[in-house]
N, C-alpha and C positions, 0 to 999 in steps of 0.2 A: 424140586424146582418142574419139573414135566409139565407146571401147568402153564406157568410160565412161555416154555417152548411150545408150545400149544396159542398162545396169546394172551392164556390169561392169566388176570393180577394178582396176588395172592396177599394177602394178609398176615401182616406178621404180630401174635399177640406176647407180651411178654406178663406172666403175673397177674392175669385179666386182662391184660391194656390191651387197647390194639395199637400200637405206638411205630408200625409199619408198612409200605406197602412196598413188596418189588414186584415191577413193570417189566416186563418183556424187554429185551435190547432193543432199541430205535421210541418207542414210547417217550423214554422221559425228552427226547429230543426235540418231539412233533411236540410235544406238552409246553417245553419251553419258547419254542416256534410261536405256537399257538400262543401265550402269554406274550412274547416278543410282537408278531402283529395287533392286539391284543388294546398295549400299549401306547401304541401311534396314533394318537386319535388322529391325524392329516389320515392316516391310510385307512384307517376305520368308515374315514368320512365320503373318501373316494370310491371304497369296494360299493358304499350305500349309494352313492350318488348312482355306479355303475347300475345297481342291480335296479336302479330306480329308470334307470334311460332303458337297461335291458327289458323290463317291466310294462313298457310305456313304447314299446315298440323300436325303441330309436338306435336303431344296429347297423351296423355294414357290416358285407360279406364276406369274409375269411379271404374271398378272392380278390375285393377292391386293397386290402388291409396287404396283403402279397405283391400281389403289385405296385402298390405305393413303395414297399421296404424294394424293390427289386428297382425302380424309379433311383430310388435316393441315392440305391448302390452303385450305379450306372453313372450320377453324376456327384460319387464322390459327397452328396448328403445326406 
């Protein structure tokens, strides 16, 4: 299992058949999260729209977002 300690996935072979994979700790959680995100069609659509906006140059500087958040906190909104 030293390979998985270094981030490698190890195949488990039983009677000549590939029956399982041993993955590093945390990798399974990341895979589950990826599946969860990709299964949410609304979220995937929003992500794709956001990427398209970014590629088209429709962006807002982080400083503007921070200022907006600070103003909302100050007014309680």
